[in-house]
C-alpha positions in Angstrom: -16.3 -12.8 6.4 -15.5 -9.1 7.1 -13.9 -7.4 4.2 -10.5 -5.7 4.6 -11.2 -3.4 1.7 -9.9 0.1 2.5 -7.9 -0.9 5.5 -4.2 -1.7 6.0 -2.5 -5.0 6.9 0.5 -4.5 9.2 2.9 -7.4 8.9 3.8 -9.3 12.1 7.5 -9.4 11.6 8.0 -12.1 14.2 6.2 -14.4 11.9 6.7 -13.0 8.4 10.3 -13.0 7.3 10.1 -12.9 3.5 9.2 -10.1 1.2 6.4 -9.0 3.5 8.6 -8.4 6.6 7.7 -5.1 8.1 5.3 -4.2 5.3 2.1 -2.3 5.4 -0.5 -3.2 2.7 -3.4 -1.0 1.7 -6.2 -3.3 0.7 -7.9 -2.4 -2.5 -10.4 -5.4 -2.6 -11.3 -8.3 -0.5 -14.2 -10.7 -0.8 -15.0 -14.5 -0.7 -13.0 -15.0 -4.0 -9.7 -13.5 -2.7 -7.9 -10.3 -1.8 -5.8 -7.7 -3.5 -3.6 -4.9 -2.0 -0.6 -2.7 -2.5 2.5 -2.4 -0.2 2.7 1.3 0.6 6.1 1.3 2.4 8.6 -0.3 0.0 9.9 2.5 -2.2 12.2 1.2 -5.0 15.4 2.9 -6.1 14.1 3.5 -9.6 11.6 6.0 -11.1 8.5 5.9 -13.3 10.7 7.1 -16.2 12.9 4.0 -15.7 10.1 1.6 -16.4 7.5 3.6 -18.4 8.9 5.4 -21.4 6.9 8.3 -22.8 5.6 9.6 -19.5 5.7 13.4 -19.1 8.5 15.0 -17.2 7.7 15.5 -13.5 8.8 18.4 -11.2 10.4 15.8 -9.0 11.5 12.2 -9.5 8.5 9.9 -9.2 9.8 6.7 -7.5 8.1 3.4 -8.0 6.8 1.4 -5.0 7.0 -2.4 -4.9 3.3 -3.2 -4.6 4.0 -6.8 -4.0 5.7 -9.9 -5.4 2.9 -10.8 -7.9 3.0 -9.8 -11.6 5.7 -7.2 -11.9 4.3 -6.1 -15.2 1.2 -4.8 -13.3 1.5 -1.1 -12.8 -1.0 0.8 -10.8 -1.6 4.1 -9.0 -3.1 5.4 -5.8 -3.9 9.1 -5.9 -6.0 11.8 -4.2 -7.6 13.6 -7.2 -11.2 12.6 -7.7 -11.8 15.5 -10.0 -9.9 13.9 -13.0 -12.1 12.8 -15.9 -11.5 9.1 -15.1 -10.0 8.9 -11.6 -10.6 5.2 -11.1 -12.1 3.4 -8.1 -12.4 5.3 -4.9 -11.3 2.8 -2.2 -11.7 5.1 0.8 -12.6 8.8 0.9 -9.8 10.7 -0.8 -7.9 7.6 -2.2 -8.5 6.4 -5.7 -7.0 3.4 -7.4 -6.3 3.4 -11.2 -4.2 1.8 -13.9 -4.2 3.9 -17.1 -1.3 5.6 -18.7 -3.6 8.7 -19.2 -4.3 8.8 -15.5 -0.6 8.6 -14.7 0.2 11.3 -17.2 -2.4 13.6 -15.8 -1.2 13.1 -12.2 2.4 13.7 -13.1 1.4 17.1 -14.5 -0.8 18.0 -11.5 -0.2 19.0 -7.9 -2.0 15.8 -6.8 -0.5 13.3 -4.3 0.0 9.9 -5.9 2.0 6.7 -5.6 3.0 4.4 -8.5 3.3 0.7 -7.9 4.9 -2.2 -9.8 3.4 -5.6 -8.8 0.8 -6.3 -6.2 -0.1 -8.5 -3.2 -2.8 -11.0 -3.8 -4.5 -13.9 -2.0 -6.8 -16.6 -3.3 -10.1 -17.6 -1.6 -9.6 -18.1 2.1 -5.8 -17.6 2.0 -5.8 -14.2 3.7 -8.2 -15.5 6.4 -5.7 -18.4 7.1 -2.9 -15.9 7.5 -5.0 -13.9 10.0 -5.6 -17.2 11.9 -1.8 -17.6 12.1 -1.5 -14.0 13.4 0.6 -12.9 10.3 -1.2 -9.6 10.0 -2.7 -6.9 12.2 -5.7 -5.1 10.6 -6.1 -1.3 11.0 -8.2 1.5 9.6 -6.5 4.6 8.1 -7.3 7.7 6.2 -6.0 9.2 3.0 -3.3 11.2 4.8 -1.7 8.0 6.0 -1.7 6.4 2.5 0.3 9.4 1.2 2.8 9.4 4.0 5.9 11.6 3.4 8.4 8.9 4.6 7.6 5.3 3.7 10.4 4.1 6.0 8.4 5.1 9.0 5.0 3.7 7.9 5.3 0.3 9.5 6.2 1.7 13.0 3.7 4.5 12.8 1.0 2.1 11.8 1.6 0.2 15.0 1.6 3.4 17.1 -1.6 4.5 15.4 -3.2 1.1 16.2 -2.6 1.9 19.9 -2.6 -0.4 23.0 0.1 -3.0 23.1 1.1 -2.3 19.5 1.9 1.3 20.4 3.8 0.3 23.5 6.0 -2.3 21.7 6.6 0.0 18.7 7.9 2.7 21.0 9.9 0.4 23.4 11.3 -2.6 21.5 13.4 -3.2 18.5 10.7 -5.5 17.0 7.3 -4.4 18.2 5.6 -7.7 17.4 7.9 -10.1 19.2 5.4 -10.3 22.0 
């Protein structure tokens, strides 16, 4: 089994029509026991202050992302500041994963790039591999700049373009790039 850790899963929207339609998931962990990731392109219409009372005031509204349909009480963070006292787990160079309130408070008061997630995407042992067999996902490598994209509404299409080949062609020339 090849681990998907640190890569993205691009949803095949011709197959996936539920919550995961046109999603891009950044994989935090993946091994023989299962997989865990965060949807990086579903920004909610509510902010950190709406769900987490007591957080410091931010210069701009900090919107929550829907990390996935599993456990909506699970709040986590992806950020680019490895110099913090406890930055969390570095998933790929320049992208750390953390969950503490102290980390979030530090990030809100910094110039760091960060995303806050409610919920997560998870798979049991062998479940993600079965979804790959059914062609539900396209796997792709990315860098930190992609994770902290300025416009989440463009992430799915730009993921396909970045993947190249037929994915790029269909992303640029059809309404639904994965209908092929």
